[in-house]
C-alpha positions as CSV (number, residue, x, y, z in Angstrom):
1,M,-53.0,60.4,-14.5
2,S,-54.3,60.1,-18.1
3,A,-52.0,60.0,-21.1
4,R,-52.7,63.7,-21.7
5,E,-51.8,65.1,-18.3
6,G,-48.4,66.1,-17.2
7,T,-45.9,68.9,-17.2
8,V,-43.5,70.3,-19.8
9,A,-39.8,70.4,-19.1
10,A,-37.1,72.3,-20.9
11,L,-33.6,70.8,-20.6
12,G,-30.2,72.2,-21.8
13,S,-28.3,75.5,-21.9
14,T,-29.8,78.0,-19.5
15,T,-29.5,80.9,-22.0
16,L,-31.6,79.1,-24.6
17,L,-34.3,78.0,-22.1
18,Q,-35.3,81.2,-20.3
19,G,-38.2,82.2,-22.6
20,F,-39.9,78.8,-22.0
21,K,-40.3,79.6,-18.3
22,L,-42.8,82.3,-19.4
23,A,-44.8,79.6,-21.1
24,G,-45.0,77.5,-18.0
25,A,-42.2,75.0,-18.7
26,A,-40.1,73.7,-15.8
27,L,-36.5,74.6,-16.6
28,Y,-33.8,72.0,-16.1
29,P,-30.5,73.7,-17.0
30,A,-27.6,71.4,-17.8
31,A,-24.2,71.7,-19.4
32,G,-22.1,68.9,-20.7
33,A,-23.1,65.3,-21.5
34,A,-22.8,63.9,-18.0
35,D,-24.9,66.7,-16.5
36,V,-27.6,66.4,-19.3
37,R,-27.9,62.7,-18.7
38,A,-28.1,63.1,-14.9
39,V,-30.9,65.7,-15.2
40,W,-32.7,63.5,-17.8
41,A,-32.6,60.5,-15.4
42,A,-33.9,62.6,-12.6
43,L,-36.9,64.2,-14.4
44,P,-40.1,63.7,-12.5
45,E,-42.6,61.1,-13.8
46,S,-45.1,63.9,-14.3
47,V,-43.0,65.2,-17.2
48,C,-44.7,64.2,-20.5
49,V,-42.9,66.6,-22.9
50,V,-39.3,67.7,-22.9
51,L,-38.0,70.6,-24.9
52,L,-34.3,70.0,-25.6
53,T,-31.6,72.3,-26.8
54,P,-29.7,70.9,-29.8
55,D,-26.6,70.0,-27.7
56,A,-28.8,68.3,-25.0
57,A,-30.5,66.3,-27.7
58,A,-27.2,65.1,-29.1
59,D,-26.1,64.1,-25.6
60,L,-29.2,62.0,-25.2
61,A,-29.3,60.2,-28.5
62,V,-29.4,56.7,-26.9
63,E,-31.9,57.7,-24.2
64,L,-34.3,59.3,-26.8
65,A,-34.6,56.0,-28.6
66,D,-36.4,54.5,-25.7
67,P,-40.1,54.1,-26.6
68,L,-41.0,54.8,-23.0
69,A,-39.2,58.2,-23.0
70,P,-41.3,61.4,-22.8
71,L,-42.1,63.1,-26.0
72,T,-39.2,65.4,-27.0
73,V,-38.9,68.4,-29.2
74,V,-35.5,69.8,-30.3
75,L,-35.4,73.5,-30.3
76,P,-34.2,75.2,-33.5
77,V,-30.8,76.9,-33.4
């Protein structure tokens, strides 16, 4: 797989993610810090971009600092 191939994931509150399914993102609903971290750790290697709800991004502050982590975008509130 080249550096430009992969899938887009959306992680966080189900209600904030629904519209991204229409754009082709794989939805990974999660509630609470432990759930968010578990889902993050289980993301497939094919995921290259992760859309995060603001709460999910806050829960993953340490994980997002890893330079090998997928590219992330925090959704606006």
